[in-house]
C-alpha positions in Angstrom: -35.4 -9.4 -28.6 -38.6 -10.8 -30.6 -40.5 -7.9 -32.2 -44.2 -8.0 -33.8 -46.6 -5.7 -34.8 -50.2 -5.4 -34.2 -52.8 -6.0 -36.7 -54.9 -2.8 -37.6 -58.2 -5.1 -37.0 -59.9 -6.8 -33.9 -58.9 -10.2 -33.5 -61.4 -12.7 -32.7 -59.4 -15.6 -31.7 -57.8 -15.8 -28.0 -54.1 -14.6 -28.5 -52.0 -16.2 -25.5 -48.5 -15.7 -24.6 -46.7 -18.7 -26.4 -48.7 -17.5 -30.0 -47.6 -14.1 -29.8 -43.7 -15.7 -29.5 -44.8 -17.8 -32.0 -45.9 -15.1 -33.9 -42.9 -13.3 -33.7 -40.4 -16.1 -34.4 -42.0 -16.1 -38.2 -39.7 -14.6 -40.6 -41.4 -12.0 -41.1 -43.6 -12.0 -38.7 -47.4 -11.1 -39.5 -49.2 -9.0 -37.7 -51.4 -10.2 -34.6 -55.1 -9.4 -34.2 -55.5 -8.9 -30.6 -59.0 -9.5 -29.4 -61.4 -7.6 -27.5 -61.4 -9.4 -23.8 -64.3 -9.8 -22.1 -64.8 -7.8 -19.3 -67.1 -8.3 -16.5 -68.2 -4.9 -14.1 -66.4 -5.3 -10.3 -63.9 -8.3 -12.2 -61.7 -5.2 -14.5 -58.9 -3.6 -12.6 -58.1 -0.6 -14.7 -55.0 0.9 -15.0 -53.7 4.3 -14.9 -50.3 5.5 -15.4 -47.6 3.7 -13.4 -49.8 1.5 -11.7 -50.0 -2.5 -11.7 -52.2 -5.3 -11.0 -52.1 -9.5 -10.9 -54.5 -11.3 -12.7 -54.7 -15.0 -11.4 -55.0 -17.8 -14.2 -57.9 -19.4 -13.2 -62.0 -19.7 -14.1 -62.7 -16.7 -11.6 -63.0 -13.8 -14.8 -61.0 -11.5 -14.6 -59.2 -8.6 -16.6 -56.0 -6.1 -15.6 -56.2 -3.3 -18.6 -53.6 -0.2 -18.8 -56.2 2.3 -20.7 -55.2 5.7 -22.1 -51.5 4.5 -23.1 -50.9 6.9 -26.0 -47.2 7.3 -25.5 -47.4 4.7 -22.4 -46.7 1.0 -22.6 -48.9 -1.8 -21.0 -46.3 -4.3 -19.3 -47.7 -7.9 -19.1 -45.4 -10.3 -17.1 -46.1 -14.2 -17.1 -44.1 -16.8 -15.0 -43.9 -20.4 -16.1 -43.4 -21.0 -12.6 -46.2 -19.1 -11.1 -50.2 -18.8 -12.0 -50.3 -14.9 -11.4 -50.0 -13.0 -14.3 -48.7 -9.0 -13.8 -49.8 -5.9 -16.0 -48.1 -2.8 -15.1 -49.1 0.5 -17.1 -45.5 2.3 -17.6 -45.5 6.2 -18.4 -43.9 6.5 -22.2 -42.7 2.8 -22.0 -40.3 3.2 -18.3 -40.1 0.7 -15.7 -37.8 1.7 -12.6 -35.9 -0.9 -10.7 -38.9 -0.2 -7.9 -41.5 -1.0 -10.0 -39.9 -4.2 -11.5 -39.4 -5.8 -8.4 -43.2 -4.3 -7.1 -44.3 -7.0 -10.6 -41.9 -9.8 -9.3 -43.2 -9.7 -6.2 -46.8 -9.7 -7.5 -46.0 -13.5 -9.8 -44.4 -14.4 -6.9 -40.7 -14.9 -8.7 -36.9 -14.6 -7.1 -34.3 -13.5 -8.7 -33.2 -17.1 -9.1 -36.1 -17.4 -11.1 -35.8 -14.6 -13.7 -35.2 -16.6 -16.6 -39.1 -18.1 -16.2 -40.2 -14.5 -17.3 -42.1 -13.9 -20.0 -42.2 -10.3 -20.7 -45.0 -8.9 -23.6 -44.4 -4.7 -23.7 -47.2 -3.6 -26.1 -47.3 -0.2 -27.0 -49.2 2.3 -30.1 -46.5 3.2 -33.1 -43.7 2.1 -33.5 -40.1 0.7 -31.8 -38.0 3.9 -31.1 -34.8 3.7 -29.3 -36.5 5.3 -25.7 -38.5 2.0 -25.9 -35.4 0.1 -26.6 -33.4 1.6 -24.1 -37.0 0.8 -21.3 -36.5 -2.9 -22.8 -32.7 -3.2 -22.1 -33.4 -2.3 -18.7 -35.4 -4.9 -18.4 -32.9 -7.1 -19.8 -30.5 -5.4 -17.1 -33.1 -6.7 -14.6 -31.9 -10.3 -15.5 -35.0 -11.0 -17.9 -33.3 -13.1 -21.0 -33.8 -10.9 -24.1 -35.5 -13.6 -26.2 -38.3 -13.6 -23.5 -39.4 -10.4 -23.6 -41.5 -9.8 -26.8 -42.3 -5.8 -28.3 -45.6 -5.7 -29.6 -45.9 -1.8 -31.9 -48.6 -0.8 -33.6 -51.6 -0.9 -30.9 -54.3 1.1 -32.1 -56.7 0.6 -29.8 -54.8 3.0 -26.8 -55.2 0.3 -24.1 -53.8 -3.4 -23.6 -54.8 -6.2 -21.4 -54.2 -9.7 -20.1 -57.1 -11.6 -18.7 -57.7 -15.1 -16.1 -56.8 -17.3 -18.5 -53.1 -15.0 -19.7 -54.5 -14.6 -22.8 -53.2 -10.9 -24.5 -55.4 -8.1 -26.4 -57.7 -4.8 -26.1 
């Protein structure tokens, strides 16, 4: 499972799922400077703990933002067989089987398609055994380990995905 740290500055360029996985594959990986995602009133879904929301790929601007995430995790899902992403604000990083199934249903993926799912698991601070256990649970649900990237060291206490399936603050 790839791990990459967030840089300690705000980026100016869009960061896609594929660019995150590419950056994590470089040895040693450089940190990624995630940008602020543009937010429009009425088109931003603010997610409290244990809340999730879809983001549809397309021209209509929208952002799903997990905020106030000090020990929590923003779990961003995308499937190469879908045009819908999903962001879940996981309490202390835990994604129960019910919450996992909610995400799969939201992005329109059946168990036979779990090999098309990519997950960005983003949190403040470094990787630790508890986060690693929670990621292992996602693998146990059927997501290939190399399709989950752990993003560590966020410094904004929030993380989001937009309608272009870009990741940032």
